[in-house]
C-alpha positions in Angstrom: 0.0 0.0 0.0 1.3 3.4 -0.9 1.5 6.2 1.6 -0.2 9.5 0.9 2.3 12.2 0.3 2.1 15.8 -0.8 2.2 16.3 -4.6 3.5 19.9 -4.8 7.0 21.1 -5.5 6.9 23.1 -2.3 7.2 19.9 -0.3 9.7 18.2 -2.7 13.3 17.5 -1.5 14.7 19.3 -4.6 16.5 22.5 -3.6 16.6 21.5 0.1 19.4 20.2 2.2 19.0 16.5 2.6 20.4 13.8 4.8 21.5 10.8 2.8 19.7 7.6 4.1 21.7 4.8 5.7 19.1 2.1 5.0 16.5 1.1 2.3 13.6 3.5 2.4 10.9 3.5 -0.4 9.1 6.4 1.3 11.8 8.8 0.1 10.2 8.7 -3.4 8.3 11.8 -4.2 5.6 11.5 -6.9 4.4 14.6 -8.8 1.1 14.5 -10.7 1.6 15.0 -14.4 -1.9 16.5 -15.0 -1.2 20.0 -13.6 1.7 20.6 -15.9 -0.2 19.2 -18.9 -3.2 21.5 -18.5 -1.4 24.6 -20.0 -0.7 22.6 -23.1 -4.4 21.6 -23.4 -3.6 18.0 -22.6 -6.2 16.0 -20.6 -5.7 12.7 -18.9 -7.3 9.9 -20.9 -7.0 11.7 -24.2 -3.3 12.3 -24.7 -2.3 12.9 -28.4 0.8 10.7 -28.0 2.3 7.5 -26.7 5.7 7.3 -25.1 7.7 6.8 -22.0 10.4 8.2 -19.8 13.7 6.3 -19.7 15.9 6.9 -16.7 19.5 5.7 -16.4 21.1 5.6 -12.9 24.9 5.3 -12.5 25.1 5.3 -8.7 23.4 2.0 -7.8 24.9 -0.3 -5.2 23.9 -2.7 -2.4 25.4 -5.4 -0.2 25.3 -9.2 -0.9 24.6 -11.7 1.8 28.3 -11.7 2.8 28.4 -7.9 3.1 30.3 -7.3 -0.1 29.2 -4.3 -2.2 27.7 -4.8 -5.6 27.7 -1.9 -8.1 25.5 -1.6 -11.2 24.0 0.7 -13.8 20.2 0.7 -13.9 17.7 1.5 -16.6 14.1 2.4 -15.7 11.2 2.8 -18.0 8.0 4.7 -17.1 4.9 4.9 -19.4 4.0 8.4 -20.5 0.4 7.9 -19.4 1.4 7.1 -15.8 -0.5 9.5 -13.4 2.8 10.6 -11.8 6.4 11.3 -12.6 8.9 11.0 -9.8 11.0 14.0 -8.7 14.6 13.3 -9.5 16.3 14.2 -6.2 13.9 11.9 -4.3 14.8 9.2 -6.8 18.5 9.7 -6.1 18.0 9.6 -2.3 15.9 6.4 -2.7 18.6 4.7 -4.7 21.3 5.7 -2.2 19.2 4.0 0.5 20.2 0.7 -1.1 23.9 1.3 -0.4 24.1 -0.3 3.1 21.2 -2.7 2.6 21.6 -6.4 2.0 19.7 -8.2 -0.8 19.9 -11.9 -1.6 20.6 -11.4 -5.3 20.1 -9.1 -8.3 16.5 -10.3 -8.8 15.6 -9.1 -5.3 17.0 -5.7 -6.1 15.0 -5.5 -9.3 11.8 -6.6 -7.6 12.2 -3.9 -5.0 12.9 -1.2 -7.6 9.9 -2.2 -9.8 7.6 -2.4 -6.8 8.5 0.9 -5.2 8.8 3.0 -8.4 5.6 1.5 -9.7 3.8 2.5 -6.6 5.1 6.1 -6.8 4.3 6.4 -10.5 1.0 4.6 -10.0 1.8 2.5 -13.1 4.1 -0.4 -14.0 7.8 0.5 -14.1 10.5 -1.8 -15.5 14.0 -1.9 -14.1 17.1 -3.5 -15.6 20.6 -3.8 -14.1 23.8 -3.7 -16.1 27.4 -4.3 -15.2 29.5 -1.2 -15.5 31.4 -2.6 -18.5 28.3 -3.9 -20.3 28.5 -3.2 -24.1 24.9 -1.8 -23.9 26.4 1.3 -22.2 28.6 2.1 -25.1 27.7 5.5 -26.6 26.8 6.1 -30.3 26.2 9.1 -32.4 22.7 10.6 -32.6 21.0 9.4 -35.8 19.8 11.7 -38.6 21.1 15.1 -39.7 22.3 17.7 -37.3 20.8 21.2 -37.2 23.6 22.7 -35.2 25.8 24.1 -38.0 23.0 26.1 -39.5 23.9 29.8 -39.8 21.1 31.5 -37.9 20.4 34.6 -35.8 18.9 33.9 -32.3 17.1 36.5 -30.2 14.4 34.4 -28.5 15.1 32.2 -25.4 11.6 31.3 -24.2 9.4 28.7 -25.9 7.9 30.3 -29.0 5.9 28.0 -31.3 5.4 30.9 -33.7 9.0 30.4 -34.8 8.1 27.1 -36.4 7.4 26.9 -40.1 6.9 24.2 -42.7 6.3 23.7 -46.4 2.9 21.9 -47.0 3.8 21.3 -50.6 6.9 19.2 -49.8 6.2 15.9 -48.1 9.2 14.2 -46.6 10.3 11.6 -44.1 13.4 12.6 -42.2 15.3 12.5 -38.9 16.9 15.6 -37.4 18.7 16.3 -34.2 20.3 19.1 -32.2 22.6 19.1 -29.2 21.7 22.7 -28.4 18.7 21.9 -26.2 18.9 23.5 -22.8 16.1 24.0 -20.2 16.3 24.7 -16.5 15.1 23.0 -13.3 11.7 24.4 -12.3 12.8 24.5 -8.6 16.5 25.3 -8.5 17.0 27.0 -11.9 20.0 24.7 -12.5 20.7 24.1 -16.2 19.6 20.9 -17.8 21.7 20.2 -20.9 20.3 17.8 -23.6 20.1 16.6 -27.1 16.8 16.3 -29.0 15.8 14.1 -31.8 12.9 15.0 -34.2 11.7 12.2 -36.5 8.7 12.9 -38.6 6.8 12.2 -41.8 4.8 15.0 -43.4 5.2 18.6 -44.5 8.9 19.6 -44.6 9.8 21.5 -41.4 12.0 24.5 -42.0 15.3 23.5 -40.4 16.5 27.0 -39.4 13.1 27.7 -37.9 13.2 24.4 -36.0 16.7 25.2 -34.6 15.5 28.6 -33.4 12.6 27.0 -31.7 14.7 24.4 -30.0 17.1 27.1 -28.7 14.1 29.1 -27.5 13.9 26.7 -24.5 17.2 28.0 -23.2 15.7 30.0 -20.3 12.6 27.9 -19.9 12.0 26.3 -16.4 10.3 22.9 -16.6 10.7 19.2 -16.1 12.4 17.3 -18.8 9.3 15.3 -19.5 7.1 18.4 -20.0 9.7 20.1 -22.3 9.4 17.1 -24.6 5.6 17.2 -24.5 5.7 20.9 -25.2 7.8 20.4 -28.3 5.6 17.5 -29.5 2.4 19.5 -29.1 3.8 22.6 -30.8 5.1 20.6 -33.8 1.8 18.8 -34.2 -0.2 22.1 -34.0 2.1 24.1 -36.4 3.1 21.5 -38.9 0.6 18.6 -38.5 2.9 15.7 -39.4 1.4 12.3 -40.1 4.0 10.7 -37.8 6.1 12.4 -35.2 8.7 11.3 -32.6 10.3 13.7 -30.2 12.9 12.4 -27.8 15.4 14.2 -25.6 18.5 12.7 -24.0 19.5 14.9 -21.1 22.9 14.9 -19.5 23.0 13.2 -16.1 22.8 15.2 -12.9 23.2 13.6 -9.5 24.0 10.2 -11.1 20.7 10.2 -13.1 19.9 11.1 -16.7 16.3 11.4 -18.0 15.3 10.5 -21.6 11.6 11.2 -22.4 10.1 10.3 -25.7 6.6 11.0 -27.2 5.3 9.7 -30.5 2.1 9.7 -32.5 -0.2 6.7 -31.4 0.3 3.5 -33.4 3.9 4.2 -34.2 6.7 2.3 -32.5 9.8 4.2 -33.6 13.4 3.1 -33.0 14.8 5.2 -30.2 18.3 6.7 -30.5 21.1 5.2 -28.5 23.0 6.6 -25.5 25.3 9.5 -26.3 28.9 10.1 -25.3 28.0 13.3 -23.5 25.7 11.4 -21.2 
């Protein structure tokens, strides 16, 4: 049974001095309702215009085996985009650190605890996978598609501005574009969140210079990673009306965690980009 906890950022551990736990404590997880942040975008629970998920990678995962020997691992977590809650990142870090001096019988017991606790906080199924620190799955690769970053453009807007977007309705294409110039800011502390964004679509050709200006317009925007991706998805659908669209951001890790939300048009299961060297 989950415990009732406040759902507002005022009560979140982010931006506060925190004591690091000495023992396993799932009550450290702090869920935040997605609905309130989606309302300004005109998104309502039960009628979302996208499918998707939030992929989290954790690089500070450790516990003790039955003989007291530490085990270290890298973890990947996947939350569905339609889960009622996201989980505040600092609370997630504190929760993972509560494993450090806790004994588990084996890796499966760790995975079971992670999936149970995170699923309760998200109010939806969460999958957890553990990797060895030298696992080939962790090897970085280039972002697929064509880069926008070398375009010669003037920039004078640093808050999200969908009016910057433009497309050619007479030119139908299928292409993959990316930029490493995405930056947004934590909604509580104002700390910078650096990321790369992938745009894969089929439909009216999107003006590349306009798209780059739009991506850069998030530079002073304060919001969660997940909501930035949803904001980009909604704006592209409204302005350019592609038949298919994938928006995915791969944010650089902070506090041992990186967050990689993706949103796509329903019925499409796109191939997601690999981990990047900067992560």
